[in-house]
Backbone bond lengths (Angstrom), bond angles and torsions (degrees), N, CA, C in turn:
res aa  C-N    CA-C-N  psi(-1)  N-CA   C-N-CA  omega(-1)  CA-C   N-CA-C  phi
1 M - - - 1.449 - - 1.527 110.64 -
2 A 1.341 116.92 -42.19 1.464 120.36 -179.15 1.524 111.11 -63.57
3 D 1.355 116.65 -36.98 1.462 120.26 178.51 1.519 111.18 -64.10
4 N 1.350 117.05 -39.34 1.458 120.79 178.50 1.518 110.63 -63.94
5 K 1.343 116.91 -42.93 1.464 120.70 -179.81 1.526 109.98 -64.53
6 K 1.332 116.83 -41.87 1.457 120.72 179.28 1.528 110.72 -62.34
7 A 1.345 117.25 -43.58 1.466 120.98 178.72 1.519 110.59 -63.42
8 L 1.334 116.81 -41.33 1.459 120.67 179.17 1.523 110.70 -65.23
9 D 1.344 117.40 -42.83 1.460 121.14 177.98 1.530 111.10 -60.56
10 E 1.338 116.97 -42.37 1.461 120.70 179.20 1.525 110.79 -65.33
11 E 1.333 116.26 -40.03 1.461 120.78 178.68 1.526 110.29 -63.63
12 M 1.328 117.34 -40.49 1.463 121.30 -179.68 1.527 110.82 -66.01
13 M 1.331 117.80 -34.89 1.461 120.54 -180.00 1.527 110.80 -66.12
14 D 1.331 117.59 -33.31 1.455 121.70 -179.29 1.528 112.58 -86.59
15 Y 1.309 117.17 -4.75 1.458 122.16 -173.93 1.520 111.19 -73.43
16 E 1.333 115.11 126.25 1.456 120.76 172.19 1.520 106.60 -108.68
17 P 1.321 117.50 124.20 1.466 118.83 -175.79 1.524 112.04 -63.51
18 I 1.312 113.74 145.31 1.458 120.56 175.06 1.522 106.47 -90.59
19 I 1.313 116.24 126.26 1.462 121.71 179.60 1.528 107.82 -103.83
20 V 1.333 115.23 129.17 1.461 122.21 -177.88 1.527 107.99 -117.22
21 T 1.323 116.34 137.03 1.465 121.66 177.84 1.516 109.68 -111.09
22 F 1.332 116.08 128.03 1.454 121.95 173.49 1.521 108.15 -116.27
23 T 1.319 116.29 144.01 1.457 121.66 176.27 1.519 108.18 -109.97
24 D 1.344 116.15 125.93 1.466 119.58 -178.81 1.526 110.27 -80.54
25 T 1.318 115.81 178.71 1.470 121.38 -175.84 1.522 113.11 -64.72
26 E 1.346 116.87 -18.23 1.460 120.89 179.04 1.528 112.08 -95.51
27 G 1.338 116.97 4.11 1.457 121.21 178.14 1.519 114.86 87.35
28 N 1.336 117.87 6.23 1.460 121.25 178.99 1.526 109.82 -83.98
29 E 1.331 116.32 135.71 1.459 120.95 178.45 1.517 109.90 -91.01
30 H 1.331 115.07 140.48 1.461 122.25 178.06 1.524 108.41 -128.79
31 L 1.335 116.05 132.75 1.459 121.71 -178.60 1.519 110.69 -98.57
32 Y 1.332 114.91 140.09 1.455 122.32 177.53 1.521 108.92 -133.00
33 A 1.316 115.91 147.53 1.463 121.60 173.55 1.517 108.07 -105.53
34 E 1.320 115.65 135.66 1.459 120.29 177.72 1.534 108.03 -76.11
35 E 1.332 116.12 117.15 1.472 122.34 -179.98 1.516 111.75 -85.17
36 M 1.336 115.96 -42.76 1.459 119.94 179.82 1.513 109.58 -161.64
37 R 1.331 114.26 161.56 1.462 120.48 174.34 1.520 108.81 -107.60
38 I 1.323 114.36 144.49 1.457 121.30 -177.48 1.528 107.33 -123.61
39 P 1.342 117.15 105.32 1.462 118.93 176.93 1.526 109.94 -80.52
40 M 1.340 116.16 137.40 1.456 119.47 179.68 1.527 109.97 -162.80
41 N 1.336 116.29 129.04 1.474 122.32 175.58 1.532 112.92 50.05
42 D 1.313 117.02 51.20 1.466 122.87 178.44 1.531 113.56 62.73
43 N 1.319 117.39 15.75 1.464 122.56 175.33 1.520 108.46 -122.59
44 E 1.309 115.37 166.84 1.453 120.93 176.55 1.517 108.59 -129.79
45 Y 1.323 115.40 138.92 1.458 122.46 -178.59 1.523 107.38 -126.35
46 A 1.317 116.42 157.07 1.456 120.95 179.36 1.520 109.82 -124.43
47 L 1.320 115.27 133.46 1.455 121.23 170.94 1.521 105.56 -84.77
48 L 1.326 116.39 118.66 1.461 121.98 -175.94 1.521 110.12 -114.03
49 V 1.330 115.53 133.18 1.459 121.83 179.03 1.521 108.34 -113.82
50 G 1.339 115.64 126.78 1.461 121.29 -178.72 1.519 112.09 -62.60
51 L 1.315 115.21 144.55 1.460 121.59 177.73 1.522 109.34 -104.20
52 N 1.298 115.51 138.00 1.458 121.73 -179.94 1.522 108.75 -87.18
53 E 1.330 115.76 74.31 1.460 120.07 -174.25 1.519 113.73 -71.63
54 N 1.343 118.13 -16.63 1.465 121.14 -178.55 1.533 112.89 -102.09
55 G 1.317 117.62 1.77 1.460 120.42 -179.30 1.516 112.82 66.82
56 D 1.313 117.50 28.51 1.463 123.51 -179.37 1.530 110.46 -66.06
57 E 1.320 117.01 121.41 1.469 121.38 -178.62 1.523 112.62 -66.23
58 D 1.322 118.00 -25.54 1.465 122.33 -179.82 1.524 112.63 -87.90
59 F 1.315 117.52 0.61 1.461 121.46 -178.27 1.525 109.43 -65.79
60 D 1.320 116.57 127.81 1.459 121.86 179.05 1.524 107.79 -116.37
61 E 1.329 115.66 109.55 1.461 121.23 -177.42 1.529 111.81 -57.17
62 E 1.327 117.20 -38.11 1.465 120.95 -178.26 1.531 111.96 -66.69
63 E 1.319 118.09 -25.75 1.461 121.27 178.34 1.525 111.91 -86.62
64 N 1.316 116.48 -7.55 1.460 121.33 -176.98 1.522 111.35 -115.80
65 V 1.323 114.97 50.17 1.455 122.28 178.11 1.515 107.65 -119.37
66 T 1.314 116.06 138.49 1.460 119.89 177.12 1.515 109.58 -146.62
67 I 1.299 114.92 170.38 1.462 121.45 175.78 1.520 107.20 -118.74
68 A 1.320 115.68 132.49 1.462 121.32 177.44 1.522 109.32 -120.67
69 K 1.293 115.48 146.69 1.460 121.50 174.67 1.522 107.43 -87.87
70 I 1.322 116.11 136.36 1.457 120.72 179.13 1.523 107.49 -98.32
71 V 1.316 115.24 121.44 1.463 121.83 -179.75 1.530 108.59 -124.65
72 K 1.307 116.34 160.66 1.468 121.22 177.70 1.524 109.08 -100.16
73 D 1.330 115.84 136.51 1.458 119.46 175.80 1.529 109.38 -83.90
74 E 1.313 117.75 -175.13 1.468 121.47 -176.66 1.520 113.13 -63.54
75 N 1.341 117.64 -19.25 1.469 121.99 178.27 1.527 112.65 -96.67
76 G 1.335 116.12 3.75 1.459 120.12 -179.91 1.522 113.38 83.37
77 E 1.333 117.01 6.51 1.461 121.50 179.23 1.527 109.69 -82.51
78 E 1.325 116.31 144.81 1.463 120.45 179.19 1.525 111.10 -74.58
79 E 1.331 114.90 136.83 1.457 122.25 173.39 1.521 107.51 -128.05
80 Y 1.303 116.04 151.71 1.460 122.16 179.60 1.524 108.41 -110.32
81 T 1.330 115.77 132.67 1.455 119.49 178.19 1.529 110.08 -135.31
82 C 1.304 114.71 142.27 1.465 120.63 175.38 1.525 109.99 -104.52
83 D 1.324 115.37 9.04 1.457 121.34 -177.64 1.531 109.96 -97.60
84 F 1.333 115.25 81.50 1.456 121.08 174.98 1.522 107.88 -147.74
85 P 1.349 117.98 160.53 1.467 121.53 -172.10 1.528 114.07 -58.37
86 E 1.319 115.50 147.01 1.465 122.18 -179.25 1.525 111.51 -59.16
87 E 1.355 117.22 -36.84 1.467 119.64 179.34 1.527 110.77 -62.74
88 E 1.320 116.30 -37.79 1.468 121.26 178.03 1.526 109.57 -66.44
89 F 1.336 116.69 -43.17 1.461 121.98 177.41 1.531 110.04 -58.19
90 D 1.342 116.41 -47.67 1.470 121.21 -179.49 1.523 111.22 -60.63
91 A 1.335 117.24 -39.60 1.467 121.19 179.03 1.527 110.84 -65.73
92 V 1.330 117.48 -37.44 1.464 120.93 178.45 1.524 110.07 -67.88
93 V 1.319 117.43 -39.63 1.467 120.87 177.40 1.532 109.66 -61.34
94 E 1.318 117.17 -42.77 1.469 120.64 177.27 1.526 111.00 -60.85
95 E 1.330 116.53 -43.36 1.467 120.70 178.75 1.524 110.51 -64.13
96 Y 1.318 117.53 -41.70 1.467 121.61 176.77 1.529 110.32 -58.99
97 N 1.324 117.19 -46.37 1.464 120.95 179.19 1.523 111.51 -62.20
98 R 1.349 116.65 -38.35 1.460 120.53 178.12 1.524 110.46 -63.65
99 I 1.328 116.46 -43.66 1.479 121.42 178.95 1.523 109.47 -61.18
100 C 1.320 117.22 -46.35 1.470 121.22 -179.90 1.531 111.38 -61.52
101 D 1.329 117.21 -42.12 1.463 120.55 178.00 1.510 110.71 -62.81
102 E 1.334 117.08 -39.90 1.461 121.78 178.48 1.526 110.63 -63.28
103 L 1.324 116.69 -44.14 1.461 120.66 -179.39 1.524 111.67 -65.82
104 E 1.322 117.25 -37.01 1.461 121.02 178.92 1.523 110.88 -67.68
105 A 1.322 116.87 -32.17 1.464 121.35 -178.04 1.518 112.06 -72.20
106 E 1.337 117.63 -21.13 1.476 120.57 -178.16 1.494 112.73 -72.01
């Protein structure tokens, strides 16, 4: 168990966050940091946390969290999309909660 924790700690030290940019319907760009990936049903999803790039005092990190599906474009590059069915979103949230419960139990 200690070896696993040490390997995880070393991996976290080398981790560089992935920053994702989404453009809203009004053309405003919003930055998110990928917190974790959630594998499910041969797909991969990312838990994204909004970044307060403008130093807004009213910015609430907990209100700026979303889940994106990671898909490959025609060149094999990863793209993030929030355009997938609500039932799929709900299933990913359940899987995320299960993962968190498992981690807390350790």
